[in-house]
C-alpha positions in Angstrom: -17.6 0.1 48.0 -19.6 2.4 45.7 -16.7 4.9 45.6 -14.3 2.2 44.6 -16.6 1.0 41.8 -16.9 4.6 40.6 -13.1 4.8 40.4 -12.9 1.4 38.6 -15.6 2.6 36.1 -13.5 5.7 35.3 -10.3 3.6 34.8 -12.1 1.1 32.6 -13.7 3.8 30.5 -10.3 5.4 29.9 -8.7 2.1 29.0 -11.7 1.3 26.7 -11.3 4.5 24.8 -7.6 4.0 24.3 -8.1 0.5 22.9 -10.9 1.8 20.6 -8.7 4.5 19.3 -5.8 2.1 18.6 -8.2 -0.3 16.8 -9.9 2.4 14.6 -7.0 4.7 14.0 -3.6 3.0 14.6 -3.7 -0.7 13.9 -6.9 -2.9 13.5 -5.5 -5.9 15.2 -8.0 -8.8 15.3 -8.0 -9.5 19.1 -9.3 -5.9 19.7 -12.8 -7.0 18.4 -13.0 -9.2 21.5 -11.3 -6.9 24.0 -13.5 -3.9 23.2 -16.9 -5.4 24.0 -15.4 -7.0 27.2 -14.1 -3.6 28.4 -17.4 -1.9 27.6 -19.4 -4.5 29.5 -17.1 -4.2 32.5 -17.4 -0.4 32.3 -21.2 -0.5 32.2 -21.5 -2.8 35.2 -19.2 -0.7 37.4 -20.9 2.4 36.2 -24.3 1.1 37.3 -23.2 -0.2 40.7 -20.6 2.5 41.3 -22.8 5.6 40.9 -22.0 8.1 43.7 -24.7 8.1 46.5 -24.9 11.9 46.3 -26.2 13.9 43.4 -24.7 17.3 44.2 -21.5 18.7 45.6 -21.3 18.9 49.4 -19.1 20.7 52.0 -18.2 19.5 55.5 -18.8 22.3 58.0 -18.0 22.3 61.7 -20.0 24.6 64.0 -19.1 25.6 67.6 -22.1 26.6 69.8 -21.6 28.4 73.1 -24.5 28.5 75.7 -24.4 30.8 78.8 -26.7 30.2 81.7 -27.1 32.3 84.9 -28.1 30.7 88.2 -28.2 31.8 91.9 -26.1 30.3 94.5 -27.3 29.7 98.1 -25.3 32.6 99.3 -27.2 34.9 97.0 -24.5 35.3 94.3 -25.3 34.9 90.7 -23.1 32.5 88.8 -22.9 32.1 85.0 -22.3 28.7 83.6 -20.8 28.4 80.0 -21.4 25.3 77.9 -19.5 24.7 74.7 -20.6 22.1 72.0 -19.3 21.3 68.6 -21.4 19.9 65.7 -20.4 18.7 62.2 -22.9 19.1 59.3 -22.9 18.2 55.6 -24.0 21.4 53.9 -25.1 21.2 50.2 -23.0 23.7 48.1 -24.0 25.0 44.8 -21.0 24.7 42.5 -21.2 26.2 39.0 -20.5 23.8 36.2 -17.4 25.0 34.2 -16.3 24.0 30.8 -13.0 22.8 32.2 -14.6 20.5 34.8 -17.1 19.2 32.2 -14.3 18.4 29.7 -12.2 16.7 32.3 -15.1 14.5 33.2 -16.0 13.7 29.6 -12.5 13.2 28.2 -10.8 11.4 31.1 -14.0 9.8 32.5 -13.3 11.4 35.9 -16.0 10.4 38.4 -18.6 13.1 38.7 -21.8 13.6 40.8 -23.5 15.3 37.9 -25.9 12.8 36.2 -25.8 14.6 32.9 -22.1 14.1 32.6 -22.3 10.4 33.6 -24.9 9.9 30.9 -22.8 11.7 28.3 -19.9 9.5 29.1 -22.0 6.4 28.6 -23.4 7.7 25.3 -19.9 8.4 24.0 -18.7 4.9 24.9 -21.8 3.4 23.4 -21.1 5.3 20.1 -17.5 4.1 20.2 -18.8 0.5 20.5 -21.1 1.0 17.5 -18.2 2.5 15.5 -16.0 -0.5 16.3 -18.8 -2.8 15.3 -19.4 -1.0 12.0 -15.7 -1.2 11.1 -15.4 -4.9 12.1 -18.6 -6.2 10.5 -19.4 -3.8 7.7 -17.5 -6.0 5.2 -20.0 -8.8 6.0 -23.1 -6.8 5.6 -21.8 -4.8 2.6 -22.2 -7.6 0.0 -21.9 -5.3 -3.0 -23.6 -8.1 -5.0 -25.0 -5.6 -7.5 -21.7 -3.9 -8.3 -21.0 -3.4 -12.0 -17.5 -2.5 -13.1 -14.9 -2.9 -15.8 -11.1 -2.4 -15.8 -8.1 -3.0 -18.0 -5.4 -5.5 -17.0 -2.5 -6.7 -19.2 -1.4 -4.5 -22.1 0.1 -6.2 -25.0 1.4 -4.5 -28.2 -1.5 -6.1 -30.2 -4.0 -7.1 -27.5 -5.5 -6.1 -24.1 -7.3 -7.9 -21.3 -10.5 -6.5 -20.0 -12.4 -7.5 -16.9 -16.2 -7.0 -16.7 -18.7 -7.7 -14.0 -22.3 -7.0 -15.1 -24.9 -8.9 -13.0 -28.4 -9.5 -14.4 -31.5 -9.3 -12.3 -33.7 -12.4 -12.2 -31.5 -14.3 -14.5 -28.8 -16.9 -14.4 -26.6 -15.5 -17.2 -26.0 -12.3 -19.0 -24.4 -12.0 -22.5 -22.4 -8.8 -22.9 -20.4 -7.8 -25.9 -17.4 -5.5 -26.1 -17.4 -2.8 -28.8 -14.1 -1.0 -29.5 -12.5 1.5 -31.7 -9.4 3.6 -32.0 -9.7 6.5 -29.7 -9.8 10.0 -31.0 -8.8 13.3 -29.4 -12.3 14.7 -30.1 -15.1 13.8 -27.7 -17.6 13.0 -30.5 -15.6 10.7 -32.8 -17.2 9.4 -35.9 -15.0 6.3 -35.9 -17.1 3.1 -36.3 -17.4 0.8 -33.4 -16.2 -2.7 -34.0 -17.6 -5.9 -32.5 -15.4 -7.6 -30.0 -15.7 -10.8 -27.9 -18.8 -11.7 -26.0 -18.7 -12.3 -22.2 -21.0 -15.1 -20.9 -21.6 -13.8 -17.4 -23.1 -16.3 -15.0 -24.0 -16.3 -11.3 -21.7 -19.4 -10.8 -18.8 -17.1 -11.9 -20.0 -14.3 -9.7 -20.9 -12.4 -12.9 -17.2 -11.8 -13.7 -15.3 -12.6 -16.9 -12.0 -11.5 -18.4 -11.9 -11.0 -22.1 -9.0 -10.6 -24.5 -9.3 -8.1 -27.3 -7.0 -9.0 -30.2 -6.0 -7.3 -33.4 -4.7 -4.0 -32.0 -1.8 -1.8 -33.0 1.1 -1.2 -30.7 1.4 2.1 -28.8 -2.1 3.2 -29.9 -5.0 4.6 -27.8 -8.3 2.7 -27.9 -11.6 2.9 -26.2 -14.4 0.4 -25.5 -17.9 0.1 -24.3 -20.5 -2.7 -23.8 -23.5 -3.7 -25.9 -26.1 -6.5 -25.7 -26.5 -8.9 -28.6 -29.1 -6.6 -30.1 -26.4 -3.9 -30.5 -28.0 -1.8 -27.8 -25.4 0.2 -25.8 -25.5 -0.6 -22.1 -25.8 2.2 -19.6 -22.4 1.3 -17.9 -19.9 2.7 -18.4 -21.4 6.1 -18.9 -18.6 7.0 -21.2 -16.2 4.7 -23.0 -13.2 3.3 -21.1 -9.8 4.3 -22.7 -6.5 2.4 -22.8 -3.2 2.6 -24.6 -1.5 -0.5 -26.0 2.0 -1.3 -25.1 4.9 -0.4 -27.4 6.4 -3.2 -29.5 9.5 -4.3 -27.5 11.3 -5.2 -30.7 11.4 -1.5 -31.7 14.4 -0.1 -29.8 13.4 3.6 -30.1 13.7 4.4 -26.4 11.0 4.4 -23.7 9.8 7.1 -21.4 6.8 6.3 -19.2 5.8 6.0 -15.5 4.2 3.3 -13.5 2.9 3.0 -9.9 3.9 0.4 -7.4 2.4 -0.3 -4.0 0.6 -2.8 -1.9 -1.7 -3.3 1.1 -5.1 -1.6 1.3 -8.4 -1.9 3.1 -11.5 0.4 3.0 -12.1 3.0 5.7 -8.8 2.8 7.6 -8.1 5.0 9.5 -11.8 4.8 10.4 -14.3 7.5 9.5 -17.9 7.0 10.5 -20.3 5.9 7.7 -17.5 5.8 5.1 -17.3 2.0 4.8 -16.4 2.1 1.1 -13.8 4.8 1.1 -10.2 4.0 0.4 -8.4 7.3 1.0 -5.1 6.3 -0.4 -6.7 5.7 -3.8 -8.4 9.1 -3.5 -5.0 10.6 -3.1 -3.6 8.6 -5.9 -6.3 9.8 -8.3 -5.7 13.4 -7.3 -2.0 12.8 -8.0 -2.4 11.2 -11.4 -5.3 13.4 -12.6 -5.1 16.7 -10.7 -7.8 19.3 -11.2 -5.2 21.8 -12.4 -1.5 21.3 -13.2 0.9 22.9 -10.7 4.6 22.3 -11.4 6.5 21.3 -8.3 9.2 23.7 -7.2 12.7 22.5 -7.6 14.9 22.3 -4.4 17.6 24.9 -4.2 18.7 24.6 -0.6 19.3 21.5 1.6 19.6 21.5 5.4 22.8 20.3 6.9 21.5 16.9 8.0 20.3 16.1 4.5 23.3 17.7 2.8 25.6 15.2 4.5 23.6 12.3 3.1 23.4 13.9 -0.3 27.0 14.7 -0.4 28.1 11.1 0.4 25.8 9.7 -2.2 27.1 12.2 -4.8 30.7 11.3 -3.9 29.8 7.6 -4.5 28.4 8.5 -7.9 31.4 10.6 -8.9 33.8 7.8 -7.8 32.0 5.1 -9.8 31.4 7.2 -12.9 35.2 7.3 -13.5 35.0 3.7 -14.3 33.9 2.3 -17.7 31.4 -0.1 -16.2 29.2 2.4 -14.5 25.7 1.1 -13.7 23.1 1.2 -10.9 24.6 4.4 -9.6 22.3 5.8 -7.0 21.8 9.5 -6.2 19.1 10.9 -3.9 17.7 14.1 -2.5 14.9 14.7 -0.1 11.9 16.6 -1.3 12.8 20.0 0.2 11.9 23.4 -1.1 12.4 27.0 0.2 10.2 30.0 -0.1 12.8 31.6 -2.4 12.8 28.8 -4.9 12.7 30.2 -8.5 10.0 28.9 -10.8 11.7 26.8 -13.5 9.7 25.2 -16.3 9.4 21.6 -15.5 10.0 18.8 -18.1 6.8 17.3 -19.5 5.7 14.5 -17.2 5.5 11.2 -19.1 2.2 9.2 -19.1 1.5 6.8 -16.3 0.8 3.6 -18.1 -0.1 1.0 -15.4 0.1 0.1 -11.8 1.7 -3.0 -10.2 -0.2 -3.9 -7.0 2.0 -6.2 -5.0 -0.5 -8.0 -2.8 -2.8 -7.6 0.2 -5.5 -6.3 -2.1 -8.0 -7.5 0.5 -7.6 -8.3 4.2 -9.6 -11.5 4.6 -8.6 -11.9 8.2 -8.3 -8.3 9.4 -10.1 -7.2 11.5 -12.5 -10.1 11.2 -12.1 -13.5 9.4 -15.4 -14.6 8.1 -14.3 -18.2 7.4 -13.0 -20.4 4.6 -16.0 -19.7 2.3 -15.9 -18.8 -1.4 -18.6 -16.1 -1.0 -16.8 -14.6 2.0 -13.7 -14.0 -0.2 -15.6 -12.9 -3.3 -17.5 -10.4 -1.2 -14.3 -8.6 -0.1 -13.2 -8.2 -3.8 -16.7 -6.9 -4.7 -16.5 -4.5 -1.8 -13.2 -3.0 -3.1 -14.4 -2.7 -6.7 -17.6 -1.0 -5.4 -15.4 1.7 -3.7 -15.8 5.1 -5.4 -12.2 5.7 -4.4 -11.0 2.7 -6.3 -13.3 3.2 -9.3 -11.6 6.6 -9.9 -8.4 4.7 -10.4 -9.2 1.4 -12.1 -11.4 2.9 -14.8 -8.5 5.0 -16.0 -5.3 3.0 -15.1 -4.5 -0.6 -16.0 -3.6 -2.7 -13.0 -1.4 -5.8 -12.7 -1.7 -7.9 -9.6 0.1 -10.4 -7.5 -1.1 -11.6 -4.1 0.2 -12.0 -0.6 -0.9 -13.7 2.6 -3.9 -11.5 3.5 -5.7 -12.6 0.3 -5.7 -15.9 2.0 -4.9 -15.8 5.8 -2.0 -14.2 7.8 1.4 -15.7 7.1 0.1 -18.3 4.7 2.6 -20.8 3.5 1.2 -23.1 0.7 4.0 -25.7 0.7 3.0 -26.5 -2.9 -0.2 -28.1 -1.7 -3.2 -26.4 -3.3 -5.6 -28.5 -1.2 -4.3 -26.9 1.9 -7.2 -24.7 3.3 -8.1 -22.0 2.7 -6.1 -21.7 -0.6 -8.8 -23.1 -2.9 -11.6 -20.7 -2.0 -9.2 -17.7 -1.6 -7.4 -18.3 -4.9 -10.7 -18.7 -6.7 -11.7 -15.2 -5.8 -8.2 -13.8 -6.6 -8.3 -15.5 -10.0 -11.7 -14.3 -10.9 -11.2 -10.7 -10.0 -7.5 -10.1 -10.4 -5.3 -12.9 -11.7 -7.1 -13.7 -15.0 -6.4 -10.1 -16.2 -2.7 -10.5 -15.6 -0.2 -11.4 -18.4 -0.4 -15.0 -19.5 1.8 -17.1 -17.3 4.7 -19.1 -18.8 3.3 -22.2 -17.1 -0.4 -22.7 -17.3 -2.3 -22.4 -14.0 0.4 -20.5 -12.2 0.2 -17.0 -10.7 3.8 -16.0 -11.5 4.4 -14.4 -14.9 6.6 -12.1 -16.8 5.9 -9.3 -19.3 7.6 -6.5 -21.3 6.7 -2.9 -21.5 9.0 -0.9 -23.8 12.7 -1.3 -22.8 11.8 -2.8 -19.4 11.1 -6.4 -18.5 9.1 -7.6 -15.4 9.0 -10.8 -13.5 6.2 -11.1 -10.9 6.8 -13.7 -8.3 4.3 -15.9 -6.4 5.8 -15.9 -2.9 3.0 -17.9 -1.1 1.9 -20.9 -3.1 5.1 -22.9 -2.9 6.6 -21.4 0.3 8.1 -24.1 2.6 7.4 -24.5 6.3 10.5 -22.8 7.8 10.0 -24.6 11.1 10.7 -28.0 9.7 13.4 -29.8 7.7 16.9 -28.6 6.8 17.0 -24.7 6.4 19.1 -25.2 3.2 16.1 -27.0 1.6 13.6 -24.2 2.4 12.2 -22.5 -0.7 9.9 -19.6 -1.2 9.4 -20.1 -4.9 9.6 -23.8 -5.5 11.8 -25.5 -8.2 9.5 -24.8 -11.1 9.2 -21.1 -10.4 12.9 -20.8 -9.7 13.7 -22.3 -13.1 11.3 -19.9 -14.8 12.9 -16.9 -13.0 16.5 -18.0 -14.0 15.3 -18.6 -17.6 13.8 -15.1 -17.6 17.0 -13.5 -16.3 18.9 -15.2 -19.2 16.4 -14.1 -21.7 16.3 -10.4 -20.7 20.0 -10.0 -20.0 20.7 -8.3 -23.3 17.1 -7.7 -24.6 15.8 -5.3 -22.0 17.5 -2.3 -20.4 15.9 -2.5 -16.9 14.8 -5.6 -15.3 12.1 -5.3 -12.5 11.6 -8.3 -10.1 8.3 -8.0 -8.2 8.1 -9.7 -4.8 5.1 -9.3 -2.5 7.5 -9.4 0.5 10.8 -7.6 1.0 13.9 -9.2 -0.5 16.2 -7.6 2.0 16.9 -9.2 5.3 17.3 -6.0 7.2 13.7 -5.9 8.6 13.5 -7.5 12.0 10.8 -8.9 14.4 8.3 -11.1 12.7 9.7 -10.1 9.3 12.5 -12.6 10.0 9.9 -15.3 9.4 7.7 -13.7 6.7 10.2 -12.1 4.3 13.1 -13.5 2.3 15.2 -13.3 5.5 13.6 -16.7 6.4 15.1 -18.3 3.2 18.7 -17.3 3.3 20.1 -20.0 1.0 17.6 -19.4 -1.8 17.9 -15.7 -1.4 21.7 -15.8 -1.6 21.6 -17.8 -4.8 19.0 -15.4 -6.3 21.0 -12.3 -5.3 24.1 -13.8 -7.1 22.0 -14.3 -10.2 20.5 -10.8 -10.0 24.0 -9.3 -9.6 25.2 -11.1 -12.8 22.7 -9.1 -14.8 22.8 -5.4 -15.3 20.1 -3.0 -14.1 18.0 -5.3 -11.8 15.6 -3.5 -9.5 13.5 -5.3 -7.0 10.0 -4.0 -6.1 8.3 -5.2 -2.9 5.7 -4.2 -0.3 4.1 -5.8 2.8 5.9 -4.0 5.6 3.7 -0.9 5.7 6.9 1.2 5.5 9.1 2.6 2.8 12.7 1.7 2.3 15.3 1.9 -0.5 18.0 -0.8 -0.1 21.2 -1.2 -2.1 22.8 -4.7 -2.4 26.5 -4.2 -3.0 28.2 -6.7 -5.3 31.7 -5.7 -4.3 34.3 -6.0 -7.0 32.3 -8.3 -9.2 28.9 -8.1 -10.7 26.3 -5.3 -10.6 24.6 -3.6 -7.6 20.9 -4.2 -7.1 18.4 -1.7 -5.7 15.2 -2.6 -3.9 12.3 -0.2 -3.6 9.8 -1.5 -0.9 6.7 0.6 -0.6 3.5 0.1 1.3 0.7 0.6 2.4 -1.5 2.0 -0.3 -4.1 2.6 2.3 -3.7 0.9 5.7 -2.0 1.3 9.0 1.6 1.9 9.9 3.2 1.3 13.3 4.3 4.6 15.1 7.3 4.9 17.3 8.6 1.3 16.7 11.3 1.1 14.0 12.1 -2.4 12.7 14.7 -1.8 10.0 18.4 -2.2 10.6 20.6 0.4 8.7 23.0 -2.2 7.3 23.8 -5.9 7.2 26.5 -7.6 9.2 27.5 -9.5 6.1 30.1 -7.7 4.1 31.8 -7.8 0.7 35.2 -6.7 -0.3 35.4 -3.6 -2.5 38.6 -2.1 -4.0 39.0 1.6 -4.0 41.7 3.2 -6.1 43.6 6.3 -4.9 46.0 8.3 -7.1 49.1 9.3 -5.0 51.5 12.0 -6.1 55.1 10.9 -5.4 58.0 13.2 -4.4 59.4 13.2 -8.0 56.0 14.5 -9.3 55.0 11.2 -10.8 51.7 9.5 -9.8 50.9 6.1 -8.6 47.6 4.3 -8.3 47.2 2.7 -4.9 44.5 0.1 -4.4 42.7 -0.2 -1.0 40.5 -3.2 -0.2 37.8 -2.4 2.3 34.8 -4.2 3.6 31.4 -2.7 2.9 27.9 -4.0 4.0 26.3 -6.3 1.5 23.0 -4.6 2.2 22.6 -1.0 3.3 19.7 1.4 3.7 19.6 4.4 1.3 16.4 5.8 2.8 13.8 4.6 5.4 10.4 6.3 6.1 8.0 4.5 8.4 5.4 7.1 8.9 2.3 7.4 6.7 -0.9 5.5 6.1 -0.8 6.1 2.3 2.3 5.3 0.3 3.2 4.6 -3.3 6.2 4.7 -5.5 6.1 6.3 -9.0 8.9 4.9 -11.2 9.8 6.8 -14.3 11.6 4.7 -16.9 13.7 6.8 -19.3 15.8 5.0 -22.0 15.7 7.7 -24.6 19.4 8.0 -24.2 20.7 4.4 -24.4 24.1 5.5 -23.1 22.5 6.9 -19.9 19.3 5.0 -19.1 17.7 6.0 -15.8 14.9 5.1 -13.5 13.6 8.1 -11.4 11.8 7.1 -8.3 9.3 9.4 -6.5 8.0 8.3 -3.1 4.6 9.7 -2.2 3.5 9.6 1.4 0.0 10.9 2.4 -0.3 12.5 -0.9 2.9 14.5 -0.8 6.4 13.9 -2.3 8.7 12.5 0.5 11.8 11.2 -1.3 13.4 11.1 -4.8 15.9 8.6 -6.0 17.7 8.2 -9.4 19.0 4.8 -10.5 21.4 5.2 -13.3 21.6 2.2 -15.5 24.4 0.6 -17.4 24.1 0.9 -21.2 22.8 -2.3 -22.7 23.3 -3.1 -26.4 19.9 -4.3 -27.5 19.2 -6.5 -30.5 18.0 -4.9 -33.7 14.6 -5.6 -35.2 12.9 -5.8 -38.5 9.4 -4.8 -37.2 7.6 -2.3 -39.3 5.3 -0.7 -36.7 7.6 2.2 -35.9 7.5 3.4 -39.5 3.8 3.2 -40.1 2.0 6.5 -39.7 -1.0 6.7 -37.3 -3.4 7.7 -40.1 -2.3 4.8 -42.3 -2.9 2.4 -39.4 -6.5 3.6 -39.3 -6.8 2.9 -43.1 -5.5 -0.7 -42.6 -8.0 -1.1 -39.7 -10.9 -0.1 -41.9 -10.0 -2.4 -44.7 -9.7 -5.4 -42.3 -5.9 -5.9 -42.2 -4.8 -7.2 -38.8 -1.6 -5.8 -37.2 -0.8 -9.2 -35.9 0.3 -10.1 -39.4 3.0 -7.5 -39.2 4.3 -7.9 -35.7 
């Protein structure tokens, strides 16, 4: 019995370690926090009762004993009797402990008679239990109640939104004033600080407020700090926080800038002991945006055969379509491949990265542990993220725009338009305090969907959770992800930006494509086919629409073909910023079963030398994958908007995975004739703006 228990202990130990590894390094699924303690307890019990009865290695030895005995017979002869006996003995054997045998016992929990190895196995498993407990429950004990931070949110041409959290000890409120000035290239600027709005920070508001700083110039750098009402400069931030106002969208002088898009992050995953506040994906992003030293990336000169085939096909598509006058949304792509013989070519100046769009799952309220429908529980997770040194390196230098997804509330949340449905109230309160209030002002008050402009690009950020229908009830044709009011706002926005912006970005927290399978069929736009079809038709009626999405913890570039009418749409789905991905299992179909008709023209040379254009109608997939990369815990997309040449506008996409370039994509836009403007800002010298500031003239009078 003891031997069987020893074998069971070994098997349980191995299974336990596999589950712990999957929980801490692969995917932190919630059931694991119950499975791990149960396996450890079972292992400990079988270890205690199944310890081998021997404490050293033994050998079975058989010994044959022969005994000869002489005796005299009656006739005087001497006779020898021979007696043979066999004995079996257990002989202790001294076996030297080798590194190989010790490692086998430690790594695979192989039963061993050596007490030291059994104790080592137990200690290792106990440490793994502690590590799992730290990962699962650190968010509860790390309240981060004293975290002080500030960040920039929405950037307007003449204003900016600033978030501040500045708790006061032994008080119920804290009055903090923003002081600001135009930033100078010199460190010690003699520009005078100007008084801004005062934040009334209270414990009831978790010491957080969002302020709006008005009276700024478009496309101008500024900096701010905090003071008390006695004009004493507060110790945080140690140096002023800088930002750059948005360009005036009425000045059609061309745009050239970058922004970041990603979603899904949680601290300390994959797990590293005693690093509960680390978010490695943001460490990599900070290194990418502000490297210690500039190193131009080598340009690819050679492409392997397998990639060359893909590149050639895409290039042929581009060439074919560029012969037409209505060229737009032409897609060309190359993988990030370099060779040792790549010549060094001076790279074009990289445009500034102006902001980040974070597309949801900023916190994981229910992974790995859900601490309940409690306002403090949700706020604590936001404080924890803002207390992360990794995140601080980013949000103190880069404005961030947020939407939310299910894990800010609870997994697969569908609000059904009912704000009283738990746990929306407490979850949305925390999201609003820390993230939503710093977004651009919504068209409809109290909503989390909104739109904004930055240069020649327009953005519409959806709310895909609050009004989502229950897909398991009613008629599927009545199911809606956005709700009537938000749908109307989106359609109105499409009409407004059709000829007033070059590129139109639609931000969805979940993928718009229906190519993802498994549970994505219920969580993405695939579950709302009627509403999606109507929206796609609207998107394809407007030139240069690009959909940005996250959620799937994978990267994919999808093209929606419009056939012979309308404009193609491209979707860039990128996540996670810093979270798990699923190895080995691939969930994205390469193309849709639904097709559209597309006419291809072929020039045929006849026998008499004349030419004739022959039209061929062929069926092409409505949705097809341009590129799919599942691997990587840390992913983000860098989108470079370049409209300096209005006849050839382009968006260049760089996909970064685990801190390295993984894929590049160019989306060539259709020329859009933008409306002219009478705004004066483009013609006002920077030095003259400073003079107007000093004499008290407000730029809002001019724009």
